[in-house]
Structures are given as C-alpha cells and as structure tokens.
Residue frames as a rotation matrix with the C-alpha (Angstrom) as fourth column:
MET 1
0.002 -0.394 -0.919 -7.60
-0.128 0.912 -0.391 0.63
0.992 0.118 -0.049 -11.40
ARG 2
0.406 0.147 0.902 -8.17
-0.908 -0.046 0.416 -1.03
0.102 -0.988 0.115 -8.01
GLN 3
0.194 -0.452 -0.871 -5.86
-0.113 0.871 -0.477 -3.77
0.975 0.191 0.118 -6.73
ARG 4
0.971 -0.022 0.237 -4.76
-0.230 0.160 0.960 -5.49
-0.059 -0.987 0.150 -3.53
LEU 5
0.214 -0.960 -0.182 -1.07
-0.388 0.088 -0.917 -5.61
0.896 0.267 -0.354 -2.64
CYS 6
0.993 -0.074 -0.096 0.62
0.119 0.437 0.892 -7.79
-0.024 -0.897 0.442 -0.02
ILE 7
0.436 -0.879 0.196 4.05
-0.542 -0.430 -0.722 -6.51
0.719 0.208 -0.663 0.97
SER 8
0.916 -0.189 -0.355 6.51
0.365 0.762 0.535 -8.90
0.170 -0.619 0.767 2.64
GLY 9
-0.027 -0.988 0.153 9.83
0.421 -0.150 -0.895 -8.39
0.907 0.040 0.420 4.38
LYS 10
-0.559 -0.163 -0.813 10.73
0.813 -0.299 -0.499 -6.13
-0.162 -0.940 0.300 7.27
VAL 11
-0.600 0.438 0.669 7.62
0.254 -0.689 0.679 -3.98
0.759 0.577 0.302 6.87
GLN 12
0.644 0.758 -0.102 6.10
0.350 -0.174 0.920 -3.84
0.680 -0.629 -0.377 10.35
GLY 13
0.678 -0.352 -0.645 7.53
0.621 -0.194 0.759 -1.62
-0.392 -0.916 0.087 13.08
VAL 14
-0.463 -0.881 0.100 9.35
0.772 -0.345 0.534 0.57
-0.436 0.324 0.839 10.54
ALA 15
-0.287 0.475 -0.832 6.60
-0.138 -0.880 -0.454 3.17
-0.948 -0.016 0.318 9.78
TYR 16
-0.920 -0.087 0.383 5.67
0.333 0.342 0.879 1.42
-0.207 0.936 -0.286 6.53
ARG 17
-0.041 0.988 0.148 1.93
0.994 0.056 -0.099 2.19
-0.106 0.143 -0.984 6.87
PHE 18
0.428 0.158 -0.890 2.65
0.302 -0.953 -0.024 5.88
-0.852 -0.259 -0.455 7.44
PHE 19
-0.643 -0.713 -0.281 5.00
-0.141 -0.250 0.958 5.89
-0.753 0.655 0.060 4.44
ALA 20
-0.712 0.432 0.553 2.34
0.701 0.490 0.519 4.23
-0.047 0.757 -0.652 2.25
ARG 21
0.357 0.886 -0.297 -0.28
0.860 -0.436 -0.267 6.77
-0.366 -0.161 -0.917 3.37
SER 22
0.100 -0.410 -0.906 2.06
-0.019 -0.912 0.410 9.69
-0.995 -0.023 -0.099 2.71
MET 23
-0.885 -0.457 0.082 2.89
0.037 0.107 0.994 8.42
-0.463 0.883 -0.078 -0.80
ALA 24
-0.393 0.826 0.405 -0.79
0.919 0.365 0.149 7.77
-0.025 0.430 -0.902 -1.54
LEU 25
0.469 0.598 -0.650 -1.84
0.608 -0.752 -0.253 11.25
-0.640 -0.277 -0.717 -0.45
GLN 26
-0.278 -0.669 -0.689 0.94
-0.177 -0.669 0.721 12.85
-0.944 0.322 0.067 -2.52
LEU 27
-0.976 -0.202 0.076 -0.09
0.010 0.305 0.952 10.91
-0.216 0.931 -0.296 -5.62
GLY 28
-0.391 0.906 -0.164 -3.87
-0.920 -0.392 0.028 11.11
-0.039 0.162 0.986 -5.19
VAL 29
-0.633 0.137 -0.762 -4.31
-0.080 0.967 0.241 7.38
0.770 0.214 -0.602 -4.53
THR 30
0.015 0.701 0.713 -7.31
-0.962 -0.185 0.203 6.30
0.274 -0.689 0.671 -2.46
GLY 31
0.281 0.146 -0.949 -7.77
-0.060 0.989 0.135 3.19
0.958 0.019 0.287 -0.30
PHE 32
0.802 -0.018 0.597 -6.21
-0.595 -0.108 0.796 1.81
0.050 -0.994 -0.097 2.86
VAL 33
-0.129 -0.862 -0.491 -3.17
-0.349 0.503 -0.791 0.13
0.928 0.069 -0.365 4.39
ARG 34
0.667 0.293 0.685 -3.01
-0.739 0.144 0.658 -2.22
0.094 -0.945 0.312 7.38
ASN 35
-0.543 -0.819 0.188 -0.73
-0.840 0.528 -0.124 -4.70
0.002 -0.225 -0.974 9.09
LEU 36
0.435 0.600 -0.671 -1.57
-0.517 0.777 0.359 -8.39
0.737 0.191 0.648 8.75
ALA 37
0.820 -0.021 0.572 -1.14
-0.527 0.363 0.768 -10.90
-0.224 -0.931 0.287 11.57
ASP 38
0.830 -0.491 0.265 1.46
0.530 0.843 -0.097 -12.86
-0.176 0.221 0.959 9.55
GLY 39
0.029 -0.882 -0.471 3.89
0.516 -0.390 0.762 -9.89
-0.856 -0.265 0.444 9.40
ARG 40
-0.536 -0.146 0.832 2.94
0.834 -0.247 0.494 -8.62
0.134 0.958 0.254 5.95
VAL 41
-0.598 0.421 -0.682 1.32
-0.093 -0.881 -0.463 -5.30
-0.796 -0.214 0.566 5.12
GLU 42
-0.245 0.624 0.742 -1.84
0.932 0.364 0.002 -5.17
-0.269 0.692 -0.670 3.00
VAL 43
-0.724 0.113 -0.680 -2.75
-0.218 -0.973 0.071 -2.28
-0.654 0.200 0.730 0.73
VAL 44
-0.104 0.714 0.692 -6.03
0.945 0.288 -0.156 -2.00
-0.310 0.638 -0.705 -1.15
ALA 45
-0.363 -0.191 -0.912 -5.88
0.087 -0.981 0.171 1.03
-0.928 -0.018 0.373 -3.38
GLU 46
0.450 0.560 0.696 -7.32
0.822 0.046 -0.568 2.74
-0.350 0.827 -0.440 -6.42
ALA 47
-0.039 -0.494 -0.868 -5.60
-0.109 -0.862 0.496 5.08
-0.993 0.114 -0.020 -8.87
LYS 48
0.817 0.168 -0.552 -5.20
-0.539 -0.119 -0.834 5.90
-0.206 0.979 -0.007 -12.54
VAL 49
0.918 -0.397 0.012 -2.85
0.378 0.863 -0.336 3.54
0.123 0.313 0.942 -14.38
GLY 50
0.240 -0.881 0.409 0.16
0.163 -0.378 -0.911 5.91
0.957 0.285 0.053 -14.58
THR 51
0.126 -0.108 0.986 -0.21
-0.864 -0.501 0.055 6.92
0.488 -0.859 -0.156 -10.95
TRP 52
0.932 0.287 0.219 -0.68
-0.357 0.823 0.442 3.28
-0.053 -0.491 0.870 -9.96
LYS 53
0.654 -0.740 -0.156 2.70
0.485 0.568 -0.665 2.28
0.581 0.359 0.730 -11.40
GLU 54
-0.127 -0.701 0.702 4.44
-0.244 -0.664 -0.707 5.12
0.962 -0.261 -0.087 -9.55
PHE 55
0.395 0.380 0.837 2.68
-0.889 -0.072 0.452 4.23
0.232 -0.922 0.309 -6.29
VAL 56
0.998 -0.033 -0.048 3.65
0.040 0.986 0.165 0.54
0.042 -0.167 0.985 -6.54
GLY 57
0.306 -0.946 0.105 7.24
0.353 0.010 -0.936 1.58
0.884 0.323 0.337 -7.27
LYS 58
-0.104 -0.276 0.956 7.30
-0.694 -0.668 -0.268 3.65
0.713 -0.691 -0.122 -4.08
LEU 59
0.717 0.448 0.534 5.85
-0.696 0.492 0.523 0.73
-0.029 -0.747 0.664 -2.08
LYS 60
0.830 -0.477 -0.289 8.58
0.333 0.839 -0.431 -1.56
0.448 0.261 0.855 -3.42
GLN 61
-0.164 -0.895 0.414 11.19
0.025 -0.423 -0.906 0.85
0.986 -0.138 0.092 -2.01
GLY 62
0.522 0.463 -0.716 9.45
0.721 0.210 0.661 1.52
0.456 -0.861 -0.224 1.30
PRO 63
0.929 -0.189 0.320 10.70
-0.316 -0.854 0.413 3.82
0.195 -0.484 -0.853 4.05
THR 64
0.178 -0.983 0.038 14.36
-0.838 -0.172 -0.517 3.95
0.515 0.060 -0.855 5.09
LEU 65
-0.391 -0.379 0.839 14.16
-0.858 0.481 -0.183 1.26
-0.334 -0.791 -0.513 7.80
ALA 66
0.620 0.712 0.331 12.08
-0.510 0.686 -0.519 -1.19
-0.596 0.153 0.788 5.76
LYS 67
-0.709 -0.703 -0.062 13.46
-0.526 0.469 0.709 -4.14
-0.469 0.535 -0.702 3.81
VAL 68
0.379 0.909 -0.172 10.84
-0.766 0.204 -0.609 -5.08
-0.519 0.363 0.774 1.22
SER 69
-0.596 -0.590 0.546 11.36
-0.217 0.772 0.598 -8.61
-0.774 0.238 -0.587 -0.08
SER 70
-0.834 0.332 0.439 8.25
0.545 0.375 0.750 -8.87
0.084 0.865 -0.494 -2.28
VAL 71
-0.551 0.759 -0.347 5.14
-0.536 -0.640 -0.550 -7.04
-0.640 -0.117 0.759 -3.41
VAL 72
-0.818 0.377 0.435 2.37
0.544 0.755 0.367 -9.29
-0.189 0.537 -0.822 -4.69
VAL 73
-0.684 0.618 -0.387 -0.33
-0.641 -0.763 -0.086 -7.48
-0.349 0.189 0.918 -6.69
GLU 74
-0.862 0.466 0.200 -3.66
0.503 0.834 0.226 -9.19
-0.061 0.296 -0.953 -7.18
PRO 75
-0.449 0.791 0.415 -7.23
-0.017 -0.472 0.882 -8.31
0.893 0.389 0.225 -8.11
THR 76
-0.975 0.217 -0.038 -9.61
0.039 -0.001 -0.999 -7.40
-0.217 -0.976 -0.008 -5.32
SER 77
-0.387 0.914 0.125 -13.35
0.760 0.240 0.604 -7.87
0.522 0.328 -0.787 -4.97
SER 78
-0.473 0.155 -0.867 -13.54
0.664 -0.585 -0.466 -4.79
-0.580 -0.796 0.173 -2.71
THR 79
-0.231 0.466 0.854 -16.20
0.786 -0.428 0.446 -2.38
0.573 0.774 -0.268 -3.92
GLU 80
0.348 0.361 -0.865 -16.35
0.845 -0.521 0.122 -0.03
-0.407 -0.774 -0.486 -0.93
PRO 81
0.753 -0.052 0.656 -16.10
0.378 -0.781 -0.496 3.62
0.538 0.622 -0.569 -1.98
PHE 82
-0.027 -0.832 -0.555 -12.74
0.984 -0.120 0.132 5.21
-0.176 -0.542 0.822 -1.16
ILE 83
0.934 0.321 0.158 -12.61
0.338 -0.937 -0.091 8.96
0.119 0.138 -0.983 -0.50
THR 84
0.530 -0.822 0.209 -9.07
-0.838 -0.546 -0.021 9.22
0.132 -0.164 -0.978 0.86
PHE 85
0.147 -0.547 -0.824 -6.25
-0.017 0.832 -0.555 6.90
0.989 0.096 0.113 1.91
GLU 86
0.531 0.172 0.830 -6.32
-0.782 -0.278 0.558 5.70
0.326 -0.945 -0.014 5.49
ILE 87
-0.706 -0.681 -0.194 -4.39
-0.455 0.646 -0.613 3.56
0.543 -0.344 -0.766 7.92
ARG 88
0.503 0.861 -0.076 -6.53
-0.538 0.380 0.752 0.80
0.677 -0.337 0.654 9.37
TYR 89
-0.496 -0.644 0.583 -5.79
-0.845 0.204 -0.494 -0.91
0.199 -0.738 -0.645 12.66
C-alpha cells in the first residue's frame, strides 16, 4: 500500500520529520517525509496494510513537542522506487 499523507498542526520545528523517519525505519516502512511551505508535513510512504495502520497511528501522535491537528490520507501517483525512508529538504 502506497499513500500520501499531509499532517497539519504544530508539526514543523518540533523534530516531526525525524520522528516520522524513526518510526518508519522501526516498522519497515519506505518512502520520504518533508516540510511543506504552508506549514504542513508531507509523507509519501509504502508498507503492508497492518504496518501501514500502525505507522499512521504513530504519525497522528507525533513527537512530544508536536500538536497534530489532522492527518489527511490520499492516494498518490508516485511510482518512484523506495528503498528506505528518507528526510527530504
């Protein structure tokens, strides 16, 4: 399963991207995370269905300093091959 997530709230400047990468690597999720200019964080990721649900649950919590107000999950047309999970700048 491959999806795009847009996370809103206090998610920039609170180590959210590093948290997302850490969770992804622990769970075996591949893809990337990056900050968006509008203050949201974007995640494009791929995982098995059970793992996907756990990963999204972790992203909804976020790191200690984050205040996640919403996580919007949508299909993605991305077809690039993912080998690991990376932070993009």
